[in-house]
C-alpha positions, 0 to 999 in steps of 0.5 A: 657706235658699238650698236651701229657697228653691230647693226651694220655687220653682214654676218652676226655670230655668237662672238659678236653678240657676246662682245655686245652683251659684255659692252651693255653690262659694262655700261650698266645697261642690264636690260639691253644685255638681257634683250640681246641674250634673248635675241641670241636664243631666238636666233638659235645661236649657242651661247659659249662660256664667255657669253654666260660669264659676261651676262651673269653679273647682270643676272645677279643684280636682276633676279635670282630666278634668272641667275639660276636659269643661266646657271642651268645653261652653264651646267648643260654646256659643261662650263661650270668648272671653268674658273672665270665662269664658276667665279661669275656664278659664285659672285651672282649668287653672293649678290643675291644673298645666297652665300651658301650656293656661292660657296658650293659653286666656288668649291667646284671650280677645278683650278681657282685663280687669285681673282676667284679667291678674292671674289669669294673672300670679299663676298663673305665679308659683304654678307656678314661672314667675316669668320668664313672670309678668314678661313678662306684666306688661309685656305687660299694660301694652303692651296698655293694661290698667290695673295695680292693687295685685294686678298690682304685688304679683304682679310684685314677687313674681316679681322676688323669686323671680328675684332680678331687682333691676333689674326690681324697681327699675323696678316700684318707680319705676312704683309711685311714678309711678302712685300705688301707693307708699301701697298696703300690700300692694304696699309689703310685696311691695316690702320682700320683693323687696329683701330676697330680692335681697340688699339689706336696706338698701333693704328697710328704707328702703322699710319706713321710708318707709311712711306706714301699716304693718299686720301684712303689712308688719311681718312682711315686714321682720321676715322680711327681717332674720331671713333675712339672719341679723340675729336681734337686729334682727328681735327688736327689730322684733318687740317694736316691732311688739307695742308698736304693738298688732300680732301676728306671723302668720309664723315667723322663719327664718334661713339 
């Protein structure tokens, strides 16, 4: 329906084309988005910041070469320092495995928002750089950016990967002071962190103190017991989870 509406437009400008490109990318139709972008260039239209930011996630999944070409377009048009554009470029490089370029672009962003910080912290975790993720988490706070549940969860995942119990406890204290102690996903990440740091009892305490529990939190504590070799306890928790009308969405494992 969107394509039919686009084709029936009497006059097509860059705003309409950008909406179409964004629609293709959001629906996983990367090739169509790239075709539309090439059509825009053939028609001598000038892409704006939103056009390039919409297309960059597609470029990151397609190829580093294309991503660099789009980055060049961003630089030529002077859009790189805009937060949402810079974040898209940074995310594109991270998805291509070039975390060095992702960080370079990220630190050039003049005014970073919470979303851009979260994206960079998560990219570090996904590229096996948990130490960099924790450093960014603290720098985020120093620069006055506002933490949210995504920031907290990503930092706790980094602590879990590093088995950095001290940093994990510091973040736990921050959660309590910053009213994140009731966030289901942050609390589930906390359970996972304590378990991976070898403190199953702290993981269980965090689980028991949760006012509400969902599949993620139940899966976290069940996996914690399974990975520590307490299979009977894990199965007991699994049965309790089922009694509460929830379903297991991950497999149990043991060392």
